[in-house]
C-alpha positions as CSV (number, residue, x, y, z in Angstrom):
1,M,-6.3,24.2,11.3
2,Q,-3.4,22.9,13.4
3,Q,-0.3,21.4,11.7
4,K,0.6,17.8,12.3
5,P,3.6,17.6,14.6
6,D,5.5,15.5,12.0
7,N,5.2,18.3,9.4
8,T,6.5,21.3,11.3
9,P,9.4,23.3,9.8
10,V,11.5,22.2,12.7
11,K,10.8,18.5,12.0
12,R,11.4,19.0,8.3
13,G,14.7,20.7,9.1
14,A,15.7,17.9,11.4
15,N,14.9,15.4,8.7
16,L,17.1,17.3,6.3
17,L,20.0,17.1,8.7
18,L,19.4,13.4,9.2
19,Q,19.6,13.0,5.4
20,G,23.0,14.8,5.3
21,A,22.0,18.4,4.7
22,T,24.1,21.2,6.3
23,L,22.6,24.1,8.3
24,T,23.9,27.3,6.8
25,D,24.4,30.7,8.4
26,L,21.9,32.1,5.8
27,S,18.2,32.9,6.3
28,C,15.4,32.7,3.9
29,P,14.6,36.1,2.2
30,V,10.9,35.3,2.4
31,C,10.3,33.9,5.9
32,S,13.7,34.5,7.6
33,S,14.0,30.8,8.7
34,P,17.4,29.1,8.5
35,L,18.5,27.7,5.2
36,F,20.0,24.3,4.5
37,R,22.5,23.1,1.9
38,L,21.5,19.8,0.5
39,K,24.0,17.2,-0.6
40,D,23.7,18.3,-4.2
41,G,24.5,21.9,-3.2
42,T,21.0,23.2,-3.5
43,I,20.0,25.8,-0.8
44,W,16.7,24.8,0.7
45,C,14.1,26.5,3.0
46,A,12.5,23.9,5.2
47,K,9.7,26.2,6.3
48,D,8.6,27.2,2.7
49,E,9.8,23.9,1.2
50,K,11.4,25.7,-1.6
51,K,14.8,26.0,-3.3
52,V,16.5,29.4,-2.6
53,I,18.9,31.0,-5.1
54,I,21.6,33.1,-3.4
55,V,22.7,36.1,-5.5
56,K,25.7,38.1,-4.2
57,E,25.5,41.9,-4.4
58,G,26.6,43.1,-7.9
59,Q,25.9,39.8,-9.6
60,Q,23.1,39.1,-12.0
61,P,20.6,36.5,-10.9
62,P,20.7,33.3,-13.0
63,K,18.2,33.3,-15.9
64,Q,14.9,31.7,-14.9
65,A,14.3,28.3,-16.2
66,A,11.4,27.6,-18.6
67,A,8.1,27.1,-17.0
68,P,8.0,23.3,-17.3
69,S,11.3,23.1,-15.4
70,T,9.8,25.3,-12.6
71,S,6.8,23.0,-12.5
72,Y,9.1,20.0,-12.3
73,D,11.0,21.7,-9.4
74,K,7.8,22.3,-7.5
75,L,6.6,18.7,-8.1
76,E,10.0,17.3,-7.1
77,A,9.9,19.4,-3.9
78,T,6.4,18.2,-3.0
79,L,7.4,14.6,-3.6
80,M,10.5,15.1,-1.4
81,A,8.4,16.4,1.4
82,K,6.1,13.3,1.1
83,I,9.2,11.1,1.2
84,Q,10.3,12.7,4.4
85,E,6.8,12.2,5.9
86,I,6.9,8.5,5.0
87,Q,10.4,8.2,6.4
88,G,9.1,9.4,9.8
89,K,6.2,7.0,9.7
90,I,8.5,4.1,8.8
91,E,10.7,4.9,11.8
92,K,7.7,4.8,14.1
93,T,5.7,1.8,12.8
94,Q,5.8,-1.6,14.4
95,D,3.1,-3.1,12.2
96,M,4.5,-5.1,9.3
97,D,1.5,-4.6,7.1
98,E,1.8,-0.8,7.5
99,L,5.5,-1.0,6.9
100,Q,4.9,-2.9,3.6
101,K,2.4,-0.2,2.5
102,L,4.8,2.6,3.5
103,T,7.8,1.1,1.7
104,Y,5.7,0.5,-1.4
105,A,4.6,4.2,-1.3
106,L,8.2,5.2,-0.7
107,T,9.4,3.2,-3.7
108,E,6.7,4.8,-6.0
109,L,7.6,8.3,-4.8
110,L,11.4,7.7,-5.4
111,N,10.6,6.4,-8.9
112,S,8.6,9.5,-9.6
113,V,11.4,11.7,-8.4
114,D,13.8,9.9,-10.7
115,K,11.5,10.3,-13.6
116,I,11.2,14.1,-12.9
117,K,15.0,14.4,-12.8
118,Q,15.3,12.6,-16.1
119,M,12.7,14.9,-17.6
120,K,14.5,18.0,-16.3
121,K,17.7,16.9,-18.0
122,A,16.0,16.3,-21.4
């Protein structure tokens, strides 16, 4: 099955840069693709669509969060990927009905991300 052109790792990386992320000199330990530093300081792999934790030699890795937090992180990452997809569609559309549907979906996704962040803090 062929990937859609809007969902390639290169496109996701470009979208991260457009959103203010910084390309680092680090590579993903799993897939060796370049890593990005998001505005909140999180290190992100655009290819794997996962957060990456950097541990310097001699340091102990941070304790793993409880399973619910990990689930929230996965769900948040999935929703953020969908937000990026919708952003690309909004940029391309000229149809006002389609734009209205996309902005509604975007609003719902953003609300869901906010709820997840609140739940992670609790």
